[in-house]
C-alpha positions in Angstrom: 99.3 108.2 86.5 96.5 110.4 85.3 99.1 113.1 84.5 102.0 111.3 82.8 104.2 114.4 82.6 103.6 115.4 86.3 106.9 114.7 88.2 107.0 112.1 91.0 107.0 113.3 94.6 110.1 114.9 95.9 111.9 114.0 99.1 110.0 116.5 101.2 106.6 115.0 100.2 107.3 111.4 101.2 108.1 110.0 104.6 109.2 106.4 104.6 108.5 105.2 108.1 110.4 102.6 110.1 110.4 101.6 113.7 113.4 104.0 114.1 111.5 107.1 112.7 111.5 109.8 115.3 108.6 111.9 116.5 110.7 114.9 115.3 110.8 113.6 111.7 107.1 112.9 111.7 106.4 116.3 113.2 108.5 118.1 110.5 106.7 116.1 107.8 103.2 116.9 109.2 104.1 120.6 109.5 105.1 120.7 105.8 101.8 119.1 105.0 99.4 121.0 107.3 100.8 124.5 107.6 99.7 126.5 104.5 102.3 128.2 102.4 102.5 128.9 98.7 104.1 125.7 97.4 101.4 124.3 95.1 99.1 121.3 95.4 101.6 118.8 96.8 100.3 115.4 97.9 102.1 114.3 101.1 102.5 110.5 101.7 103.5 108.6 104.7 104.6 105.1 103.7 104.4 102.2 106.2 103.0 104.4 109.0 102.0 101.2 110.8 105.7 100.6 111.6 106.0 103.8 113.8 106.4 103.1 117.5 103.5 103.6 119.8 104.9 106.8 121.3 105.7 108.3 117.9 102.3 107.4 116.6 100.5 109.0 119.6 102.5 112.2 119.2 101.8 112.2 115.4 98.1 111.9 115.9 98.2 114.7 118.6 100.1 117.0 116.3 97.8 116.2 113.4 94.8 117.1 115.5 96.3 120.4 116.5 97.5 121.4 113.0 94.7 120.4 110.8 92.7 123.4 111.8 95.2 125.7 110.0 94.7 124.1 106.6 91.4 122.6 105.4 92.8 121.8 101.9 95.8 119.6 102.9 96.5 116.4 100.9 97.8 113.6 103.0 97.9 109.9 102.2 98.9 107.4 104.8 99.8 103.9 103.4 100.0 100.9 105.7 100.4 97.2 105.5 96.9 95.7 105.6 98.2 93.0 108.0 99.1 95.7 110.5 96.0 97.8 110.2 95.3 97.5 113.9 98.4 99.3 114.9 98.0 102.8 116.5 98.2 105.2 113.5 96.0 103.2 111.1 93.4 102.8 113.9 93.5 106.5 114.7 92.7 107.4 111.1 90.5 104.4 110.4 87.4 106.5 109.6 89.2 107.8 106.5 90.4 104.3 105.5 90.2 103.4 101.8 91.2 99.9 100.6 93.3 100.5 97.5 93.3 98.1 94.5 95.5 99.1 91.5 93.2 100.4 88.7 95.8 100.1 86.0 97.4 97.1 84.4 100.9 96.2 85.7 102.5 96.9 82.3 101.1 100.4 82.2 102.3 101.2 85.7 105.8 99.9 84.7 105.8 102.1 81.6 104.8 105.1 83.7 107.6 104.5 86.2 110.2 103.9 83.5 109.3 107.3 82.0 110.0 109.0 85.3 113.1 107.0 86.5 115.1 107.0 83.2 118.2 109.1 83.1 117.8 111.6 80.3 121.3 111.6 78.9 123.5 108.5 79.0 126.3 109.5 81.3 128.8 108.0 83.6 126.2 107.6 86.3 125.2 104.5 88.2 122.2 104.3 85.9 124.4 102.9 83.2 124.3 99.5 85.0 120.6 99.2 85.0 118.4 98.2 82.1 117.6 101.0 79.7 119.5 103.6 81.9 117.0 103.6 84.7 118.2 105.4 87.9 116.6 102.8 90.1 116.3 99.1 90.1 115.0 96.2 92.1 116.9 93.0 92.7 114.9 90.2 94.2 115.1 86.5 94.8 112.8 83.8 96.1 115.6 82.5 98.3 117.0 84.5 101.2 120.7 85.2 101.6 121.7 85.1 97.9 124.1 88.1 98.2 121.9 90.9 96.9 
């Protein structure tokens, strides 16, 4: 948010982890992050890394240890659920742990995201159904099973 005109991360910079994420997917992601090449100062982010299986987590840590010597200026953020901070990958990287508390007001963060997720030209895209032509939306309910 310090650079409002900076684009949001692209698909190759973010890995959304689930229990089904394979070691191959994590390996490809870590290679993009840790092997130097002329692609700018990208920030790579693993979301919900605590959900990776034990086997995948072990292989990811091993690959990270092998590859980090090739690039001393990598930019990697691993985000985990604080309730699962004792799972393998968060524990393996615990000496770099930083507890994150949002530093900006919620309204300012929403405005920033609206700037980046708005479809530029009103068109016949799915964005027409969302408020203010946003290309993403969140539908939530306090009650489960309400057909969302």
